[in-house]
N, C-alpha and C positions, 0 to 999 in steps of 0.2 A: 552620818548620813539617816535618815529617818526612811524605812521601808516603808511603802502603802500599799495595802491591797486593793484591790475592786474587783470586787464581783455581783452576779446578779443572778438568774435567771435568763435564761434562753429570751432572745427576742427583748430583754431589760432596758437595753439600752448603754449595756458597759464601753461595745465601740464606740459612742457618739462620745459618753463623757472622753472614754481614753482619747480622745482625736482631739478634745479641745483642752487637755494639759496637755498635749504632746505640740500643736501651736503654740503654747505658752512658752516649750523648750525644757518640759519634763521629760527625762525621758519615760518610755515604756517597757517594762518586757512582756510580751506576750504567751500567758503560758502552754496555750490550746495553740498555735503556730510553731512554736518550739519541739512540743510533744511532738508534732508530725514529720516535722525535721529530723529531731532524735530516730523517730519510729523508722524513718526510711534511711539513714544515713549512719547510724551509732547503734543500733540494737539491733538490725537486723538478725544478727547472729543467736542472741537470747533469744526474739520472739520465733526464731524458726527454730529454735531448742526443744520450746515448751510447745511450739501453739502448728509444728512441724514444718517439712523445709519447700510444703508447695502455698505458702503463706505470700511468700517472695517470688514472682515468677520474672525474669530478666534485669529483678534488681527492684522490682515497681510493687508496691503493698498491693495483695489483692485484699482491701477493705470490708468486702461482703465474709471472702472466708473466714478472717480474721473476730468478723461478729460474730458469724456461725460456734464459732467454737469459746471463744473466749464470754461472749455474753451471754451462757447455757446455764449458767450455772453461776452463787457466786463466790465458790473454790475457785471458778475460773478466771473471772471477772480480778478478783484479789492478786490471783500469779499475772494475768497482765497488767493490773497497777503495781505492784508491788516489781515492775520491771522500769516502768516510766516512771512513776512518779521520783523514784531517786534519782533516775535520771536528771529530770526535769529540773529538780530542785540543786544536785549538781552546777549544771550548766546559769541557772540562774545568780549561785554565790560567785562564778564564775565574769558575770555579766556584771553583779552589783560593782567586783572592783574596777570595771571598766570607764565605771560612770561617777561623772565630776558637777553631781547635783547637792543642794541643800536637800530634795527629796525624790524617790524614784516610786516609781508603781508599777505592782503586778498585779496585773490581769491575768485572770484564771476561774471561771466557772464553777471550780469546787474547792476553792481555795476552803470552804468551810466543812467540807466532806471529809477528806482529805488529810484535814487537820495543819497544813500548814499556815494556815493563817496565824500560828501559834508564835510562830519565826518573824512576824511582824509588829513593825510598832505602834501598825492602826489599821483600822477597817473602813472601807464605802461601800455600802452597801445600796447596788443600785434596782430601784423598783419603779416598773409602771405598769399602769390599767394594759391592758389587751390590746385595749382600741386605740391608743397610744402607740 
């Protein structure tokens, strides 16, 4: 099975391209959606430990508070990434094992920045002019 990444900036058309592939029956792993799920369901304890017990209230993530604490410095951002990125990578590996296809797509905005593109067989970079 081939593992292909699809990435691009915000609003570049990644989701549109993935929807076309999905209509053709290609399995799509959306890393951003899964990261949000993992943060909400399995990473609460780790994130609370690093960024404060008040980050989650009644089981719900306070995104604004996390952003204030996690994006205040590169060190803090790196802490958050060191929790979330490995969890997403592990989740992706498990997802891959469930797929029965010639190839799959992994959609993520930060495939290049995170270095996870290096574990893929190919990479599709979606670019579109802002007006489109």
